[in-house]
N, C-alpha and C positions, 0 to 999 in steps of 0.2 A: 295748276296743277306744279307750272314751272317757278312764280312767284313763292306760293307757297312754302315750297321746301325750301326755298333760300330764307325764309322769312323765319321755319321752324328752328332753323341750322342758328343764326343769329340768338334767338328766343330763348335754343338748350346752354347756347354759351354766356346768356349774361346770371339763368336759374345755376351755372353750376359756383358762380364768381358771389354769388347776390344771397339769393334762398337758403338764408339760415335761421337759426331762437333769432329771437329778436331782440331778448332776456340778454344774448352772450354778446350779442356783434349790430354792432350800427348797421339797420339796414335804408338805405336812401329811397321808399318809397317812391316823395313827393315825384322826385329827377328819375325818378324810372320809369315813373306814368309822366312825364312831361311830353308833351306832344314838339317841340321842340327836340329833344335828347330821340322820340320812335323818328324821328327827319332823319336825323344826324346817321341811324341805325339803317337807316333805309335808302340812305344811302348809299352805302356800302352796298349795295345787288350789283352788283353786272347782271343787263340785260337776256349777255348773248354766254356769257360763261357761268357757268356755277361754284362758288366759293369754294374751297376745298379746305384749308386752314380759317375756321374762325376763333377766336377772338372775341372774350367781352367785353361791354363798354366803359368808357369811365361818366357813369354819369356827374352833373355837377355835387360838388358840395352832396312671366304664366305662376300664374298667382292665387290669391285666396280673394279675390273680393267680392261684395255683394254690395247694390249699386239698389235707390229705391228713393219712389219719385209719389211720393199723395197730394193731390190739389181737394181743396171739399168747394163746397156751393156757394160759402162765406170769405173765398180767396184766401183759404187758411191754406200755407202749399210748404210740404216739405225737403228738402234735399240732403237725403241723406246716403253716405259710406259710410262701410267696415269693411277694414281689409289687413288679413295676417298677413300683406306682403306675400311670403315665394308659401310654395305649397305647406304646410301646415304651420306656418309661423316658424318660431322656434324647436317647435318635436317634443316640447315643455307643455307639457295638462297641471293646471292647477286640480291639484291633489280633491275628490269629494266632487269636480265640480261640472267633469267633464272639455275646461275652456282649456280651449290652445293659448301662449303665448303668442304675442305677433314678432317680431326679428325687424320691424324699423330700421332697427341700429345698424344695422346692413350697410346701408344708405351715409354714417359717417365716412366719412376722410377722417385717411391719421397721420395727414401733415400736415404739419404744428404751426404753419401759418396762413392754412384755407381755413374763411370762414365757417362753412362745416365740418371740421375739427370737432373728434367727440370729446367728448369733459359726461363729468355730473350733472344728473341734473338736466342736459340739456336738449331739443325734439331734435329730430336730424330731420334733415331733408328729405321729402316726401310727397307723393305724386295725389294725396288724398282733398280732392279737390271739387267737391261738390257742387253743380251755379244754378240760380234762379239770372233771367234776366225780364229786364223792368220796361219795357215800350211808350211812354211820356207818364214818366211814375204810379204806371200802374202793374203787375203784373199778369209778363208775357208764356215764362217759358220756363219749366223743374228742368231742369235734366241734370246726365249723370254719362259718364263713359269710362267702365274701369279696363285695366290691364295695364300700369304702370305706366312706363313713357306713356306709355299711347293716347293718356289721358286725355292733358294736353291738344294734343295735335289730332285727338277721337272727335276729342270737344271740339275744338276750329273748323275744322267739314262740316260738323251736327252742323253748325251754325253756317256757315256760308248757302249747305242747301235748302236750307230753309228761308234764310233773311235774301240773299242772293239771289236763288236760282227759285226759288219760290216751290221748295217741294211738300210735298205735308210728310206730318214723319214721320209715318213709316216707310213711304220712299225714305225719307233721309237719313233714316236707319239702313237700309235695306241697300243707299249702294258706299260700289265698292269705293275703298279706299288703300291713301300710301300710305305709309310709315315710313320717317327718317331715322337710323340710328345713328342719337348722341356718338361726337369725335369722332365721325369717319363721314361718307362721303358716299355711303351706303343708302339707299334709299326704295325700299318693298315696295310691291305694288300687289294689291288684290288682281284676281281673273275681273276677266271685265273689263278693261280700260284701257281703251283704243289702244293698235301696234301700233299706229302711228302717233301717240302722243307719247309714248313709250320711245320709243324711236328719237325724236324731236327734246327727249332732256335728256336720253345719253348722247346726241350729238353737243348739247354743251354742257357737259361733263359730270355728268349723274353716271355713278355706278347703279347700272339698275338690274333688281331682281326682278320678276316676275313668275310671279304663285301660281298654281296652275288652280291650286283648289281650292271654291268660292269663301268666305264665309269662313276663312279662317279663328281663333282664339287670340291671335297674336296683335287684329286689329284693334283686341279691344270689344266689348260690347257696352249700348247702353240706352236709354229708355228715357220720354222725354213727354213733356203735358206739355199739350200747347192753352191758355187760355185764349179763346177767340177774343180779337179787337174791338169785337166789334158789341156781339151778343151774348156774351162770357161762358161760349159753348164749351164746354169738357172735350179736348182734343189728345191720346195717346196713341204714342207709336211702344215699339217694340224689340230688341235688339238679336236679331237670327243667331247671333253670335255666340251669343247667352243664352241658359236659361230666362225662361221670364218672360211676362203678359201686362195684358193694356189689357186692366179690372174698373169696370164703374159698380159702384156699394151702391146700394138707397135706407 
């Protein structure tokens, strides 16, 4: 848990600096994905004391979101997120359609020197990241986690539960989560996480907020389909934090 929170701090610092519309700014994607850069960022983690002010690295040169996953017997799959961002998006409805327009432009920066500075025909920084995971070049997981800035945090926690801890799909979604608040030292934890873990994290400098209610929407909501690597069976799970279900059709 401690290392995960420290990694999230570094990741969000880089996201604030480098995630922008590539048609407008140069994004050093290959350098950001380079293992040597990851190692340089990892070296900033102090295993005994939580980082407080985290800056972006320098590589070499409550909302209205819906997630859907579908996979068929032939291995065709779709991972889809549709989002208005905040409640009812912009609040503007296209006449005669009932369709609300999104307000993702709220995530633009007004700082002229920022890579995500607002501009005409420019895409804003956003958190719409439907995902797939391949294993040995074959589809393994189709999944996503809704919840704004919880999306990447929820995805990595669900992946850890499945890959590192060997949980089945439903258990991986049911498990309690934590949420780092970008730009702060505050970490929110769902009920169900042992007090000893929270005390250990607080002892290393994290500001802990422990919520008593389980399955709060601020911890996101996900759906997962796994293609069993041995027999091809489809195994699914649906998050209790949001509306949804796992369903097979013939």
